[in-house]
N, C-alpha and C positions, 0 to 999 in steps of 0.2 A: 543589568548590569552590560555594558556595550560589547563587552569583550566578548560574552556570550550570543549577541544579537547580530555583531559584524561580520560573522563567516554565515548567519543566514543571510542577509544582506545581500551578500555578497552573489552567492546561491542564487537568491532571487532576481537579483541583479543580471547574471550572466541567462538568466530563463529570458530575462526579457529582449534581452541582447538578439537571443535564437528567433524570440517572434517577429523582434524589428525587423530582423536581414529574409524570415521567410517571405513575411508582408511587401518587403521592396522589393524583392527578383519577382512578384506575383505581381506586385503594380509596373514595374519594366516591362514583363511580359504580355501585360493588359494593352501599355503602352505601345508595344510594340506591334501585339495583333490587330487594336484600331488603326496605329499609322496605317498598316501593311494595305488593310481594306480600303482609308479611306485616299493612300495617294498612290500603290504599287497592287494594286487588286488582279494584276496578272500574275505575278508572282507569288507561290507559294512559300509558306512557312512546315520548318519541321514542326512533327507532331512535339506538344506539351512534354511528353514527359520524355526526351529529350536535351531539351532545355533542363528542365528538373532535376534531371540525373546530376547535376553540375553540382547543386547542392550539399552532394554528400561529402564535398571537400571547399566549396566555401564555407561554408560554416564552423568547422574547426578552426581552418584556416584564419577566421577575421580574430575569432576568441582568442587565439594563440596571438595577433597582431594585438589585440584590444589591452592585454596582459603585457605585452613586451613596450606598449607605449603608455603605462599606466594610467590604462581606463576604469580600473575598479581599484583605484586607491579610495579613502575615505574622502565624501567631499570638504570637508572640512578644508582642506590640503590641499584643494586643486579649485584654481583660479579657472572660470568660464573663459575666457579667450584662453587660457593655454590647453584644457580641456577639449574643446575646437578643432583648433591648430593638431591636435593628437589625434580625434577622429578624424580631421583632415589627413592627416599622413600617415594612416595607416586602410584607409580606403583607396590612397592615391598607390601603397606598396600593393595592398589586394587588387589592383585596378590592373597593375602591369601583372602579379603574379597568373591572374586569369586570362589574361591577352597573350602571354607566353605559354602557355599549357594552351591554347585553342589554336596557337600555332605550331605547339609540337603534334595536336591531337589531327592536324590541317587535311594527314593522308587517309585517316578515319573520316570515311564517303558520306557520312553523316552528317561528322562537326565540319566539313566543308561547306556547307551550307548554315551552319550558325550563324546568325545575325551577329556581328560586333556591335550596332545601336546599343544591343540589349546590355553589353557591358557597363557600356557609357550612359543607359538608361538609371541601371542597379545603383551605378556609387554615386550620381545626383540623388538619388533617392533616398537613398542608405543614408547619405553624411546628414540628408535634410533631417529623418524620420530619427539619428542617433542623436542627435543634437536636440531635437524636441525631448527625446524620452526620456535623456538626462537633468534636464533643466526642469522637466516633469517631475522626476525624484527628488531634486533639489529643492522644489518648491513643497514637495511633501511632508519632504526632515524638516525644513525649516519652519515647517507648522507645528508638528508633530514636536519638535525639539525647544520651541517656545511654548508652548505650554507643559512642559515639565517629562518629557517622555524620552526616552533613548538617550538619556541622559550621562556622559560619561564623568565620572568622580573624579576627583585629580586633587593630588596634597600638594601644596608650595611650601618648598623649603630653603625661609630666609626672607625675613622682611625686609627692602630696598625698593629702590627706583625701577628695578625690574617689575617684579611684583607687582607694585601699582600699575604699573604699566599693563603686563598680563592681566590684570582685573577691569581694568578699563576698555581692554578689546576686548573682552568674552563679555561684560555687561554692554557693551554697545553692539553686538553681534549675537543674540542668543539663540539664533539659527544655529551656532556650533554646536550647541545642547552640551558646554561645559556646566559644570556645578562642582566649585571648587567649597572645597571640606573645610579649608581652614589652613592656616600658617604655623609653622613651627620656628621658632628663632629663639638664639641666646640672649639675645639682644634688647629686644622686647619687652614691657612686661605682659604677663599672660590676660587676654582679655582686651588687647590695645585691638582697633576696629579700623578697617581702610573699604569704605563704602559695603558694610556689611557681611563683609570676610575678616574672620576674627582672630586673633596669634591663641592657639588652645594648646601650647604648647613647646618645649625646646627639641634642640636635633637631637636630646638624646631617647625622645622619647619613641622614635622613630618606629622601631623595630618591633618595641607593643602594640602601635598603631598597623603595621603592615602583619602583624599576624590574626590582626582578624577580619582578611581578604576581602576589603569592603573596596579598594581603589581601584582604578582601570589604571592609572597613571602616576606619576610623581612629577612636579617638576622642579628642578634644581633653581633659586633665585637667589641666592647668597650677594652679599654687598661682594665690591672688591675688594675688602679687607678682611674678608673669612675665605677664601680660598684655601687656607692653609685646611681647612675640613672637607674638601674637595672630594678627595682619594677612599676617605673611609664613609660619608655617606654615600657613594656609587656603589663602592663595596658591599654595603648594607643593603642599599637599592636594588642591584645583583643577584644577591643571597637570594630575596625574595619572589623572585623573578617579576614583579612589576615592571613594564615599560616607562624607564624611567629620561626623561629630556635635559639639559643642561641649558637654560636661559640665562648668557652672560648679560653679565651687568657692564656694558663697555659702553652705553650709546652717547659719554660726554667724551668719553677717547676717541672712538670710532663711529662717529655720525651717520654713515651709511651703509647701505648692503652688503656685509663683507662676502668673499668667498673663500673656500678651501681646497688646497691641492696638496699633493701628498708627493713627499721628496722618500720615497725606500722607504716608507713607510713612517716618517715625520709628519704630520698635521700642518700646514703654513697658513694663517690667516693671512691672507691680503686687504688692507684695509679698504682696498677700493677698488670695483668689480668697473674696467673700462676694456669694454670689448673689444676695440681697436689696437690694444695691444698685442692680440692676434696678428700674426705676418699675412694668412690669411683672411682677414678681413681687412687690413689696410692696404692688401693686395687689391680685392675687388672694390674695394672705394677708389683708390687710385685711378683703374681702369673706370670706372662710371665718371674722377672730374674728367680724367682728359679727353673720353667720350663726350658727353656734354658740356664741355669748356669750348671742343671745336666746333659742336652743333652752335650755341651760342656764340659763339664770334660770326661763323654765317649768316644766320637766323638773323642777329641785331646789325648786321653791318651797315646795312641803307639807312637803321636810326643813329647810329653811331659816327656816320658819315655826315646827314643833315645836323645833328649836334656839333659836329666839328667844326662846320661850317656856320653853323650859326653863332656859336662863342669865338670866331674867328673876328667876324662880322661889329659884334657888339662889344666886347670887351678886347684890350690890350691886352698882349701876354700871352703866356705859353698856355696852349689846348689842356696838355695833361697834367694834372698837382698831383705830386707825388708826397708824400708821408709816413714819416717811420713810422709803423705797428711792432707790438709784440707777439710773435707767432708761436709756434713748437717749438716746446722745449726752449721757453723762454730765449730765445733768438729772435732776433728784430729784421725786418723786414720793407720795402719801399711798397706801398699801398698805392695801386693807381687809379685816378677819379677823373672827371671829366671838371675841370677849374669851373667853379660856380660862385667863385668871390675875386675881387678885385685883386691884383698882385698888393703885397703886404710884405714888411720884415718878416722871416725865420723869427724871429723872439718873441714876436708880437700872435703866430698864427697858431705858435708849439705851446704858448699857455692858455690858450681863452678856446671857451665852449663856444660854437652859435650861439644867439639866444635870439628872443623872439622879435623881428624889424631889425635885425641885424645890417646897419648900412654898409658894411663890406660885402654882403649876397646882392650880386647882379638880378636883373632884373629878371632874367632870363635863368639863370642862375635858381633863383626861390623855385620853378616852375622844374625844372630835372630834377632840383632836388625834394621835392614833393613827389614828385614820380618816380622816384629812385632809378633816374638814367643817368644821373653821375655817376653809378657805381658799376655800372656793363662793361666799363675797362678791367674790370677784379676778373672778368673771366681769364685778362693772360696772366696774371695771380695765379690761376687757379691750373690753367695752361702749365708754368714754370714749375710748379709745386709749393708752391708762399702758401697758399689758400685749398680748403675746398670749394665744391658747392654747396655743399650744409656742413655747417660746425659756428661754433660760437663766434660774435662778432670781435674784431680783433680792436687793442686798442693802443694809443698812444702811450711811449715807458713814463712818461710824468705820471699820468692818472694810473697805470698798473702800481709804480711807486705808492700810490695815493692810497691804492683802493686794496692794495695785499696786505695793509695794515691797519682796515676801517674797517670790511666785512674778512670775515671766516672763511676759509677757503674757495678764496678768488684765486689763487693761480693755481687750482686744479683744472679748469678749464685750457690751459696752455700744456696738456697732456696730449691733445688732438689738434689737427690743424683749424686755423679759423675760417670762415664761412661769410659764404657771400651773402646767404640766410641764416637762419637758425630758429631752432622753435621758439626759444624767447620773441623772436620778431614777428613769429607769426599770432604770438599773442600778444601781443599789442609793445611789448616792453624795447621800445626804438627812441631813440632822442631823449630826451627829457624825462625819464623815467625811473622808474626804482632801480636804483644798479643790484641793491637787494636781490628784487625780485626778480631780475636779469638771471643772476647766476643760478638762484635754483632752478631756473628753467632750465640753462645751460649745463648744471651737472645731472639732470634730470635726463637730457639727452645724452650727455657721457656715460651714462653707464648702463642705461637702455639702449644702447645704439643696434640697428637691425640695419639693413640695407632699404627693405621695407618703411622701415619710420624715415630715411633720407627722402626717400619717392613720396611716401606723404609729404612732406616738412615741401618739396617743389612744388609739389599741385595745389597745395593753400597757398603758395608764395602767389599765383599768380589771381589768386581774391584773394587774399587779405595783406599782402607782404610787398604789394608795387605802391599803393599811393600811402603816404606816412604822412597823418597827423602832425607829428610830433615835428618835422622834418623845419628848419625854420632860413 
């Protein structure tokens, strides 16, 4: 049973981490030594014992940091990218602590001569080797578990959509090493089967099964209509001491990954996690928007000037086209664009999308739409606070009213400021493309926002976002 293996695996993992740290430190010292011979041969180095004496403090410090950043959690519940981020965070804090200690030791005659390059070499080498070590462990565990070893034995309580979803995911990921014994359910006949997993009894059989002491875990997968049994089932599981997890059957009610907050001991489940609801995140994003819009206005001012001149020469009418769009919290605002069409009655403009070979688009207008030059004035919308550099693209009120009835979760996009560019746009969903797919990408952005994600989208916009093959 895996509950007997996990402590042993953790001890082995710690031993490997110690080995990796020592090897990384030795490689860092070797790099320092070789570099000193090649580039600064006239400058001596401290004897190795003074460098390696610091390992006495570095090893326990890093083991504590790795524990704090959950780097000894089972691999089943850690995604690779989050594990790498945690390795990076732990090593960055370790780097700061070592630097501070060396600063305090500066009065010591020997450590005045300690090369600070050694610390940076160690940081880089250790991050690379710790990441490689953990990926190696993942590969080994995946191979072992796919062959049926190091299994976690689990029993499902309740036959529901959630139970089927759990079974689907376990069977798609044999490297997780889950072995599902069966399902206990009060409303299904004995022997009912889903992808090889059978109903082996009713929930009143739970205590007798727990007495066998062969389970690592219980997963409660009751249907919504059966939640009255939840308290008694949890009590029985807790009494046995078997680790228990609750997988709620709310996929059709809460279609995304919710998060829980604590109100003085009362757990509150938020239907949707929106990082930009945080005041700190909003403030940081707004600061980037203000700075970025000012830079954009200055950088593109020659392009805007030239575009304004050509529009004025080639087509009578105003330079800037203002159009009502729906933004943050469903409030409307006037979005700016360079005019790319002939002047038309507002009633006609509001009710029609641009179509291929649309006669309303001027020849120069077709060019600036294709290259997204018509969107440049939206830097002023960003500066005003109507828009953001990155976010879901805003739509006209008429189409918002239509889409909110036709497309589930469409209105969620208005929980954040609309953007000049977005995750949907750099993935090709611009112009006359699937609104449903566009909303899927917008929701992914809203729920997974980070400042780094914004920078990634802005960077990719230069390569994928300017030329719009769906612009007419």
